[in-house]
N, C-alpha and C positions, 0 to 999 in steps of 0.2 A: 070794796071797790068794784065797779062794774067792769066786766071784761069787754074788750073791743076787738073786733075782727080786723086787725091790722093787715093791710095788703102791702107786703114788703116787695122790694125790687128782686129781680132774678138773682142779681149779684149778692144781695143780702141773704137770700134763701140758700145760697151755696156755701155760706160761711158756717164753719163747724167749730165747736169748742176744742181747744188744744189740750191734749193730755198733759203736756208739760206745765201749762198754767194750773191745772188741777193739782199736779204734784208740788208746784211751788206753794200752793196753799197749805200743804202739809208741813212746810217749814215753820209755820206758825205753831204747830204742835211740837213742843220740844222733845217729846219722847220718840219721835220718828227719826230714824237715821236715813237721810235722803241721799241716795246715790243717783238721783234723777236729774233735776234741772242743772244746767251749766252755770251754776251760781258761784261767783268768786267768793273766796273766804274773806269775810269782813274783818277778820283779825289781821289780814295783810294789807288793808287799805292804808294809804299814806296820810293818815289823819292830820298829823302835825304839819306836813308840807302843804296839804290842801287848806288847812286853817290859816296858815301864814299867807298863802296866795290869796285867799278870800279877803283877809284883813288888808293886804296891800292894795287890792283892786278897789275896795270900798274907800280906803283912805285917800288914794291918789287919783282914782278915776270913777268914783262912785256914781255920779250923775250920768255919765256917758254909758257906763256898764249896765245901768238900770233902764236905759232908753230903748226904743225900737232900734232895729238894725237892718242891714241889707239882707235880702233873701239868700244871696250866695254865701254870706258868712263873714265873720270878722277877718279882715285882710291879713293882719300879722299871723293869725292862726293858720290861714290857708297857705301862706308862704312857708310856714314851719312844716306843715304836712307835705307840701310839694317837695321841699328840700329833703325831708326824711325819707320820702318814697324813693329817692335816688339810691338808697342802700339796697333796694331790690331791683335796681336796674331800670326804674321807671323815669322817663324824661317828662317832667311836668313843671308848670308854673302855677301861680295862684289862680290864674284864669281857668285852669283845668280842674279846680277843686270846688265842690259844693259841700257845705256843712249841713248835716242832717240830724234828725232826732234819732240817734242810734243808726246802725247799719240796716235795721229792719225797715226804717222809713226809706232808705236808699233802695232796698229791694222793691218796695211797693211803688215808688216813683218810677223806677226803670220799667216795671211791668206796665204801669199806667201809660207811658209814652211809646211803648213798643208793641203791646199786645192788643189785638182785636179779638172779639169772640170767635172761637173756632180755630185760631192760630195754633201752631205746634211749637212746643218748647222742648229742647233736649236737656235732659238732666241725668245725673248719676242715680243709681239705684243700689242702696238707699241714699236719701238726700235729706237736707235740712227741712224740718217740718214747717218752719215759718215761710219758706219759699213755696212749698206746696199750697199753703193757705192763700198766699198772694196770687198765685197763678189761678187757683180755683175761683177767686173773687172776680178775676178778669175773664173767666170762662174760656180758658185755653185748654188744649189737649197736651198730654205728656208723651214724649218719646223717651222712655227711661231705659238706660243701658247699664248693665251690671259693672261693678268694680271688683278688683282683686287687690292683692297686697301692694300693687304699684299704682292704684287708682283706676280711673276710667279705662276700659279696655278699648284701645284705639282701633283695632281691626273691626270691632263691632260698630264703632262710630263711623268709620269710613264706609262700611257696607250700608249703614242706615242712611247716611247722607246721599249715597249713590242711588239707593233704591226707593227712598221715601217719595211718595207721590207729590208732596208739597214741601216747599222750602221752609225749614224752621226759622222762627224770628229771633230766637235766643238760644245760646248754649250756656247753661248754668253750671258752674264748677266751684267746689271748695277744695283748692289744690293742696292746702297745708293742714294736716291733722284734722281731716274732714269730720264734720258733724253730720252723722253720728259715729262713723266707723273708726276715726282716729288715723286713717291711712293717709299717706302723702303721695301726691302724683309725682312720678319719677321724672327726672330731667329729660330722658329720651321721649317720654310720652308728652311732656309739655311742648317740646319742639314739634312733634308730629301733629298735635292738636292745633298748634299755632298755624302750621302749614295748611291743614284742612280747613280751618276757619277762614283763612285768607283766600284759599282757592274757591270756597263756596260762598264767601262774603256773608258769613253768619256772625253777628256780634257775640262776643264772649262776655258773660257776666261773671267776673271773678270775685267771689265772696271770700274775704280774707281777714277774719277776726282773730285768728290764732297764730299767725306765722311768727310773731315775736315771742311766743311761749315755746321756745325751742330748747330742748334739754340735752339732746345728744346729736352728734353728726354735724354736717355742714348745711346751713340754710340754702334753699334753692331760689333762683330768680323768679320774679313775678312773670306771669304770662304776658303782662303788659310790657315786658322788656324785649319780647321777641318781635318778629316781623308783623305780627297781627296787632301791634300796639294801637294803631289808629282805630281798630274796631273792637278793642277790649275796654270794658268798663270795670273798674276795680273799686270794691267797697272796703272800708276800714272802720274801726271803732276803738274807743278807749274803754269800752265796757269790760273787757277781760284783762286789760293791762293797767288801768288806773281806777276808775269808779264807774259802775253801771248806772248809778243814780243820776249822774249828770246828763244822761241820754244824749251823748255826743258821738256822732259818726261822720263819715264823709264819703263822697263819690269822687273818683279821679277819672276823667274821660275827656274826649275831644270837646273843644269849646262849643261846637254846635249842639252836642248832646247836653252839655252843662246848661246851656241857655234854655233848652226845652225842659230839662229837669227843674230848673229854677221857676219857670212858669207854672209847672205842675205843683211845685211846693208852695207857691204863693196862694194857690187856691185851697191848700190844706191847712197851713199854719203861719203864713207870712214869712216866718224865719225861726230858726232854732234859738233858744234862750241866749240873749246877749250876755247876760251875767255868767252863765255856764261857760260860754266861749272865752270870755275874758279871764275867768279863774283858771281854766285849763291851760290857756296860753301862758299865764303867769307862772303856773307850775312848771311848764315845759321850758319857759325862758330862763328859769332859775337853775336849769340843768338837772332836774329831779328824775326825768322820765327814764333815761338809760339805767341809772342807778336802781330805780325801783323795779324795773323789768328784770334786771339781773337778780335781785332779791327774790322776786316772784318765781323765777325759773328754778332757783335753788330749792325753794320751799315746795313748789308743786312737783318737782322731780322726786322729792322724798315721798310724797303721797302716792305718786304714780308707782314707784318702786314697791311701796308697802302693799298696794292693791294687787299688783302682779305677783308678788311673793305669796300673798295669802291665797290667791287663786291657784297658783302652782301647788300649794300645800293641800287645799281643801276641795277643789273642784274635781268632779269625776273625770276619768281619763277620756271619755267620749265627748267632752265639751271642748270647743275650740274658741280662742279669742285672739284679738289683735294685740300687738305690743308697740304702741305709738311712741315715737321719739319726741313728742311735744303735744301741746294742746291739753284737753281736759277729759278725753273719753277713751273707754275701752269697749270694743264691740264683741259681743258674745254670740256664738252660734251653738244652738242646742241640737241634739239628735232630732231628725225629722219625726213629727208626731208629738213632740213635747212642746206645748204651747207656753210662751212666756207670760201671757195673760193669766193663765192658771197659776203659774209660779208666783206672779205678783200678788194675787189674793192671799196666798199662804204667807208671803213675805210681809205684807201689811199687817196681818194678824200678829206677826212677830216684830212689828215696829220698824220695818225696813222697806224703803221704796226705791224703785228704778223705773226706767221707761221701756215699755214693750217695743220691740223693733218694728212692728207693723205700722206704727205711727209715722215712720220715715219712708214708707213705700207708697208710691203713687197709685198702686193697684190693690192695696190692702193685703198684700202677701207679707212674707217675712215673719210669720207667726212663731217661728222657732228661733227668733233672734231677740236680743235686748241690748240696751245701752246702759253702761255704768259710767258715772262721773265721779272723779275722786277729789274735785276741787274744794268742796265745802264740808268735808268731814275731817276729823282729826286722824292722825296716824293710828292712834289706838282704836 
Protein backbone atom coordinates (compact mmCIF):
# COMPACT_ATOMS: atom_id res chain seq x y z
CA UNK A 1 0.00 0.00 0.00
CA UNK A 2 1.39 3.41 -0.97
CA UNK A 3 1.94 5.89 1.81
CA UNK A 4 0.17 9.22 1.57
CA UNK A 5 1.27 12.42 3.22
CA UNK A 6 -2.01 13.22 4.97
CA UNK A 7 -2.39 16.81 6.11
CA UNK A 8 -4.50 16.58 9.25
CA UNK A 9 -6.15 19.49 11.08
CA UNK A 10 -4.46 21.12 14.06
CA UNK A 11 -7.12 19.58 16.29
CA UNK A 12 -6.41 16.10 14.94
CA UNK A 13 -2.69 16.54 15.44
CA UNK A 14 -3.28 17.40 19.10
CA UNK A 15 -4.99 14.05 19.67
CA UNK A 16 -2.98 11.48 21.59
CA UNK A 17 -3.49 7.82 22.34
CA UNK A 18 -5.01 7.06 25.73
CA UNK A 19 -2.98 4.83 28.01
CA UNK A 20 -6.27 3.55 29.43
CA UNK A 21 -7.33 2.34 25.97
CA UNK A 22 -4.03 0.51 25.70
CA UNK A 23 -4.60 -1.11 29.09
CA UNK A 24 -8.15 -2.10 28.09
CA UNK A 25 -6.59 -4.07 25.23
CA UNK A 26 -4.79 -6.10 27.88
CA UNK A 27 -8.14 -7.38 29.12
CA UNK A 28 -8.19 -9.52 25.97
CA UNK A 29 -5.17 -11.32 27.42
CA UNK A 30 -6.64 -13.52 30.11
CA UNK A 31 -3.33 -13.90 31.93
CA UNK A 32 -3.16 -10.19 32.79
CA UNK A 33 -4.62 -9.07 36.12
CA UNK A 34 -5.80 -5.56 35.22
CA UNK A 35 -6.05 -3.00 38.00
CA UNK A 36 -6.12 -0.37 35.26
CA UNK A 37 -9.28 0.58 33.38
CA UNK A 38 -12.47 1.52 35.25
CA UNK A 39 -14.21 -1.51 33.81
CA UNK A 40 -17.32 -2.82 35.59
CA UNK A 41 -17.35 -6.48 36.56
CA UNK A 42 -19.34 -8.26 33.80
CA UNK A 43 -20.28 -10.95 36.32
CA UNK A 44 -22.41 -8.29 38.02
CA UNK A 45 -24.32 -7.20 34.90
CA UNK A 46 -28.12 -7.61 35.27
CA UNK A 47 -28.32 -9.99 32.30
CA UNK A 48 -31.69 -11.54 33.17
CA UNK A 49 -33.41 -8.18 33.69
CA UNK A 50 -31.83 -6.62 30.56
CA UNK A 51 -32.86 -9.68 28.54
CA UNK A 52 -36.44 -9.34 29.76
CA UNK A 53 -36.48 -5.61 29.06
CA UNK A 54 -35.13 -6.21 25.54
CA UNK A 55 -37.77 -8.88 24.88
CA UNK A 56 -40.57 -6.61 26.15
CA UNK A 57 -39.46 -3.70 23.97
CA UNK A 58 -39.21 -5.81 20.82
CA UNK A 59 -42.52 -7.54 21.51
CA UNK A 60 -44.56 -4.46 22.39
CA UNK A 61 -42.83 -1.51 20.66
CA UNK A 62 -40.30 -3.06 18.29
CA UNK A 63 -40.90 -0.92 15.21
CA UNK A 64 -40.85 2.36 17.16
CA UNK A 65 -37.77 1.37 19.18
CA UNK A 66 -35.85 0.51 16.00
CA UNK A 67 -36.71 3.80 14.26
CA UNK A 68 -34.95 7.17 14.23
CA UNK A 69 -35.62 9.31 17.30
CA UNK A 70 -35.29 12.91 18.48
CA UNK A 71 -31.85 14.34 19.18
CA UNK A 72 -32.71 15.25 22.76
CA UNK A 73 -33.71 11.67 23.57
CA UNK A 74 -36.62 9.41 24.44
CA UNK A 75 -39.05 11.51 26.48
CA UNK A 76 -40.05 8.90 29.13
CA UNK A 77 -36.36 8.22 29.83
CA UNK A 78 -35.62 11.95 30.14
CA UNK A 79 -38.51 12.29 32.59
CA UNK A 80 -37.15 9.37 34.61
CA UNK A 81 -33.65 10.89 34.76
CA UNK A 82 -35.00 14.30 35.77
CA UNK A 83 -37.09 12.78 38.56
CA UNK A 84 -34.19 10.65 39.79
CA UNK A 85 -31.91 13.71 39.89
CA UNK A 86 -34.13 15.13 42.62
CA UNK A 87 -32.47 12.67 45.03
CA UNK A 88 -29.35 14.86 44.74
CA UNK A 89 -31.28 18.08 45.18
CA UNK A 90 -31.40 18.89 41.45
CA UNK A 91 -34.50 20.66 40.16
CA UNK A 92 -35.02 19.53 36.58
CA UNK A 93 -37.65 18.52 34.06
CA UNK A 94 -37.32 16.47 30.88
CA UNK A 95 -36.57 19.71 29.01
CA UNK A 96 -33.35 20.03 31.05
CA UNK A 97 -32.09 16.59 29.95
CA UNK A 98 -30.18 15.55 26.82
CA UNK A 99 -29.40 11.86 26.22
CA UNK A 100 -25.83 11.20 25.02
CA UNK A 101 -23.63 8.33 23.94
CA UNK A 102 -22.12 7.88 27.38
CA UNK A 103 -21.01 10.82 29.51
CA UNK A 104 -17.83 11.07 27.40
CA UNK A 105 -19.91 12.46 24.55
CA UNK A 106 -21.41 14.91 27.02
CA UNK A 107 -17.90 16.12 27.88
CA UNK A 108 -17.04 16.56 24.24
CA UNK A 109 -20.27 18.40 23.40
CA UNK A 110 -19.88 20.80 26.34
CA UNK A 111 -16.31 21.56 25.25
CA UNK A 112 -17.55 22.07 21.70
CA UNK A 113 -20.10 24.74 22.62
CA UNK A 114 -18.06 26.59 25.26
CA UNK A 115 -14.38 26.47 24.24
CA UNK A 116 -12.58 28.54 21.65
CA UNK A 117 -8.87 27.98 20.88
CA UNK A 118 -6.77 29.64 23.56
CA UNK A 119 -9.50 29.72 26.22
CA UNK A 120 -8.72 28.69 29.80
CA UNK A 121 -10.38 25.79 31.61
CA UNK A 122 -10.03 25.25 35.38
CA UNK A 123 -9.69 21.67 36.51
CA UNK A 124 -8.52 19.56 39.42
CA UNK A 125 -5.00 18.12 39.42
CA UNK A 126 -5.05 15.16 38.86
CA UNK A 127 -8.20 14.86 36.76
CA UNK A 128 -10.02 12.55 34.36
CA UNK A 129 -7.92 11.67 31.32
CA UNK A 130 -10.93 11.77 28.96
CA UNK A 131 -11.54 15.41 29.82
CA UNK A 132 -7.89 16.28 29.19
CA UNK A 133 -8.21 14.72 25.74
CA UNK A 134 -11.38 16.66 24.94
CA UNK A 135 -9.93 19.99 26.05
CA UNK A 136 -6.74 19.40 24.06
CA UNK A 137 -8.80 18.71 20.95
CA UNK A 138 -10.45 22.12 21.27
CA UNK A 139 -7.06 23.78 21.86
CA UNK A 140 -7.75 25.27 25.29
CA UNK A 141 -5.31 25.94 28.13
CA UNK A 142 -5.50 24.39 31.57
CA UNK A 143 -5.48 26.13 34.92
CA UNK A 144 -4.96 23.03 37.07
CA UNK A 145 -5.29 23.24 40.85
CA UNK A 146 -4.26 20.54 43.34
CA UNK A 147 -6.64 18.45 45.41
CA UNK A 148 -6.30 17.01 48.90
CA UNK A 149 -8.41 14.54 50.91
CA UNK A 150 -11.39 16.95 50.73
CA UNK A 151 -11.15 17.64 47.01
CA UNK A 152 -10.25 20.84 45.16
CA UNK A 153 -8.44 23.32 47.40
CA UNK A 154 -10.84 26.25 47.44
CA UNK A 155 -8.37 28.88 48.67
CA UNK A 156 -6.21 28.19 45.62
CA UNK A 157 -9.29 28.40 43.38
CA UNK A 158 -10.26 31.77 44.84
CA UNK A 159 -6.74 33.15 44.35
CA UNK A 160 -6.59 31.82 40.81
CA UNK A 161 -9.92 33.38 39.84
CA UNK A 162 -8.88 36.68 41.41
CA UNK A 163 -5.45 36.86 39.82
CA UNK A 164 -5.75 35.05 36.50
CA UNK A 165 -5.46 37.49 33.61
CA UNK A 166 -8.41 36.06 31.70
CA UNK A 167 -11.75 34.65 32.77
CA UNK A 168 -11.93 30.84 32.49
CA UNK A 169 -14.77 29.47 30.36
CA UNK A 170 -15.35 26.30 32.45
CA UNK A 171 -14.67 24.84 35.88
CA UNK A 172 -14.51 21.04 35.57
CA UNK A 173 -15.05 18.90 38.68
CA UNK A 174 -15.62 15.26 39.61
CA UNK A 175 -17.06 15.83 43.09
CA UNK A 176 -17.87 12.23 44.02
CA UNK A 177 -15.17 9.52 44.29
CA UNK A 178 -13.06 11.38 41.80
CA UNK A 179 -11.41 9.66 38.87
CA UNK A 180 -8.52 9.04 39.42
CA UNK A 181 -8.04 9.83 43.12
CA UNK A 182 -11.23 8.44 44.66
CA UNK A 183 -11.59 11.54 46.90
CA UNK A 184 -14.91 13.29 47.49
CA UNK A 185 -15.40 17.05 47.53
CA UNK A 186 -16.54 18.03 51.03
CA UNK A 187 -19.86 19.75 51.67
CA UNK A 188 -18.16 22.93 52.90
CA UNK A 189 -16.07 23.15 49.74
CA UNK A 190 -19.09 22.48 47.52
CA UNK A 191 -20.81 25.47 49.05
CA UNK A 192 -17.74 27.68 48.65
CA UNK A 193 -17.14 26.60 45.04
CA UNK A 194 -20.80 27.30 44.26
CA UNK A 195 -20.38 30.80 45.72
CA UNK A 196 -17.22 31.49 43.72
CA UNK A 197 -18.70 30.19 40.47
CA UNK A 198 -21.76 32.37 40.96
CA UNK A 199 -19.66 35.41 41.86
CA UNK A 200 -17.39 35.06 38.83
CA UNK A 201 -20.11 33.65 36.53
CA UNK A 202 -18.02 30.66 35.49
CA UNK A 203 -20.02 27.59 34.35
CA UNK A 204 -19.38 24.46 36.40
CA UNK A 205 -19.12 21.16 34.53
CA UNK A 206 -20.01 18.56 37.16
CA UNK A 207 -19.01 15.09 35.94
CA UNK A 208 -20.79 12.55 38.12
CA UNK A 209 -20.53 8.92 36.98
CA UNK A 210 -19.84 7.42 40.43
CA UNK A 211 -22.11 9.04 43.05
CA UNK A 212 -24.52 6.09 43.20
CA UNK A 213 -21.63 3.72 43.95
CA UNK A 214 -21.62 4.89 47.56
CA UNK A 215 -20.42 2.33 50.13
CA UNK A 216 -19.99 4.22 53.40
CA UNK A 217 -21.17 7.50 54.90
CA UNK A 218 -23.87 9.92 53.76
CA UNK A 219 -24.24 10.95 50.08
CA UNK A 220 -23.64 14.65 49.43
CA UNK A 221 -25.86 16.92 47.33
CA UNK A 222 -25.04 17.78 43.74
CA UNK A 223 -23.33 21.09 42.99
CA UNK A 224 -26.39 21.73 40.84
CA UNK A 225 -28.50 21.87 44.01
CA UNK A 226 -26.77 25.03 45.26
CA UNK A 227 -27.18 28.68 44.22
CA UNK A 228 -24.99 28.05 41.17
CA UNK A 229 -27.63 25.68 39.73
CA UNK A 230 -28.35 27.85 36.70
CA UNK A 231 -24.69 27.80 35.60
CA UNK A 232 -23.98 24.16 36.51
CA UNK A 233 -23.99 21.44 33.86
CA UNK A 234 -24.22 17.93 35.31
CA UNK A 235 -23.24 14.75 33.48
CA UNK A 236 -24.43 11.23 34.33
CA UNK A 237 -24.21 7.73 32.88
CA UNK A 238 -25.40 4.14 33.29
CA UNK A 239 -21.97 2.80 32.35
CA UNK A 240 -20.91 2.16 35.94
CA UNK A 241 -24.35 1.29 37.38
CA UNK A 242 -26.07 -0.84 34.70
CA UNK A 243 -24.15 -1.58 31.49
CA UNK A 244 -21.36 0.30 29.68
CA UNK A 245 -22.12 -1.39 26.35
CA UNK A 246 -25.40 0.47 25.90
CA UNK A 247 -23.35 3.72 25.74
CA UNK A 248 -26.04 5.77 27.42
CA UNK A 249 -25.40 8.96 29.37
CA UNK A 250 -27.05 12.34 29.87
CA UNK A 251 -26.55 16.04 30.44
CA UNK A 252 -28.72 18.06 32.84
CA UNK A 253 -28.52 21.80 32.25
CA UNK A 254 -30.38 25.04 31.62
CA UNK A 255 -32.71 24.70 28.61
CA UNK A 256 -30.68 27.22 26.58
CA UNK A 257 -27.56 25.06 27.06
CA UNK A 258 -29.51 21.90 26.20
CA UNK A 259 -30.67 23.44 22.92
CA UNK A 260 -27.08 24.30 21.94
CA UNK A 261 -25.86 20.84 22.95
CA UNK A 262 -28.62 19.24 20.88
CA UNK A 263 -27.52 21.22 17.80
CA UNK A 264 -23.93 20.11 18.37
CA UNK A 265 -25.05 16.49 18.80
CA UNK A 266 -27.09 16.59 15.57
CA UNK A 267 -23.90 17.26 13.67
CA UNK A 268 -22.20 14.33 15.41
CA UNK A 269 -24.64 11.41 15.40
CA UNK A 270 -28.24 12.72 15.06
CA UNK A 271 -29.26 10.91 18.26
CA UNK A 272 -28.29 8.19 20.73
CA UNK A 273 -29.51 4.66 19.91
CA UNK A 274 -33.31 4.62 20.12
CA UNK A 275 -33.29 0.93 20.97
CA UNK A 276 -30.79 1.33 23.82
CA UNK A 277 -32.90 4.14 25.30
CA UNK A 278 -36.09 2.08 25.16
CA UNK A 279 -34.42 -0.96 26.73
CA UNK A 280 -32.84 1.00 29.58
CA UNK A 281 -36.09 2.83 30.24
CA UNK A 282 -37.95 -0.48 30.39
CA UNK A 283 -35.32 -1.82 32.81
CA UNK A 284 -35.79 1.26 35.02
CA UNK A 285 -39.58 1.31 34.65
CA UNK A 286 -39.72 -2.23 36.01
CA UNK A 287 -38.03 -0.99 39.20
CA UNK A 288 -34.72 -2.82 38.71
CA UNK A 289 -32.31 0.11 39.00
CA UNK A 290 -32.28 0.77 42.76
CA UNK A 291 -32.19 -2.93 43.55
CA UNK A 292 -29.29 -3.50 41.17
CA UNK A 293 -27.28 -0.53 42.46
CA UNK A 294 -27.72 -1.78 46.03
CA UNK A 295 -26.32 -5.15 44.92
CA UNK A 296 -23.39 -3.48 43.09
CA UNK A 297 -22.50 -1.39 46.13
CA UNK A 298 -22.38 -4.46 48.36
CA UNK A 299 -20.15 -6.36 45.91
CA UNK A 300 -17.79 -3.48 45.07
CA UNK A 301 -17.43 -2.62 48.76
CA UNK A 302 -16.07 -6.14 49.32
CA UNK A 303 -13.52 -5.63 46.56
CA UNK A 304 -12.57 -2.19 47.86
CA UNK A 305 -12.01 -3.63 51.33
CA UNK A 306 -9.96 -6.53 49.97
CA UNK A 307 -7.68 -4.17 48.05
CA UNK A 308 -7.15 -1.81 50.99
CA UNK A 309 -6.50 -4.72 53.37
CA UNK A 310 -3.91 -6.19 51.01
CA UNK A 311 -2.23 -2.80 50.62
CA UNK A 312 -2.06 -2.38 54.40
CA UNK A 313 -0.45 -5.80 54.64
CA UNK A 314 1.98 -5.74 51.73
CA UNK A 315 2.83 -2.15 50.74
CA UNK A 316 5.98 -0.49 52.15
CA UNK A 317 5.48 2.04 54.95
CA UNK A 318 6.61 5.05 52.88
CA UNK A 319 3.83 4.61 50.29
CA UNK A 320 0.54 6.51 50.80
CA UNK A 321 -2.91 5.90 49.34
CA UNK A 322 -6.49 7.14 49.50
CA UNK A 323 -9.31 5.23 51.20
CA UNK A 324 -12.39 6.06 49.11
CA UNK A 325 -15.89 5.58 50.54
CA UNK A 326 -17.26 4.79 47.07
CA UNK A 327 -16.44 4.65 43.38
CA UNK A 328 -13.86 2.37 41.79
CA UNK A 329 -10.40 3.83 42.48
CA UNK A 330 -7.53 3.96 44.94
CA UNK A 331 -4.84 6.60 44.33
CA UNK A 332 -1.28 5.75 45.32
CA UNK A 333 1.56 8.18 46.04
CA UNK A 334 5.10 6.79 45.89
CA UNK A 335 8.22 8.38 47.38
CA UNK A 336 9.60 11.18 45.20
CA UNK A 337 12.00 9.77 42.62
CA UNK A 338 10.21 6.42 42.33
CA UNK A 339 8.48 6.41 38.94
CA UNK A 340 5.23 4.51 38.42
CA UNK A 341 6.08 3.92 34.73
CA UNK A 342 9.16 1.96 35.80
CA UNK A 343 7.07 -0.08 38.24
CA UNK A 344 4.47 -0.70 35.50
CA UNK A 345 7.08 -2.39 33.28
CA UNK A 346 8.02 -4.71 36.13
CA UNK A 347 4.36 -5.39 36.90
CA UNK A 348 3.43 -6.23 33.30
CA UNK A 349 6.28 -8.75 33.23
CA UNK A 350 4.51 -10.31 36.21
CA UNK A 351 1.08 -10.15 34.47
CA UNK A 352 -0.33 -7.16 36.41
CA UNK A 353 -1.38 -3.79 34.98
CA UNK A 354 -2.35 -0.40 36.43
CA UNK A 355 -2.46 3.20 35.17
CA UNK A 356 0.54 5.50 35.84
CA UNK A 357 -0.59 8.70 37.51
CA UNK A 358 1.08 11.07 35.03
CA UNK A 359 -1.72 10.27 32.55
CA UNK A 360 -4.09 12.28 34.77
CA UNK A 361 -1.94 15.42 35.02
CA UNK A 362 -2.34 18.23 32.51
CA UNK A 363 1.35 19.11 32.70
CA UNK A 364 2.80 15.59 32.59
CA UNK A 365 3.85 15.61 36.25
CA UNK A 366 2.69 13.09 38.86
CA UNK A 367 5.38 10.57 37.90
CA UNK A 368 5.38 9.14 41.43
CA UNK A 369 1.62 8.39 41.46
CA UNK A 370 -0.60 5.63 40.11
CA UNK A 371 -4.26 4.62 39.95
CA UNK A 372 -5.59 1.23 41.00
CA UNK A 373 -9.09 0.05 40.12
CA UNK A 374 -10.69 -2.82 42.05
CA UNK A 375 -13.89 -3.21 40.00
CA UNK A 376 -13.02 -5.91 37.49
CA UNK A 377 -10.86 -8.29 39.53
CA UNK A 378 -11.91 -11.05 41.86
CA UNK A 379 -11.49 -10.85 45.62
CA UNK A 380 -8.83 -13.53 45.31
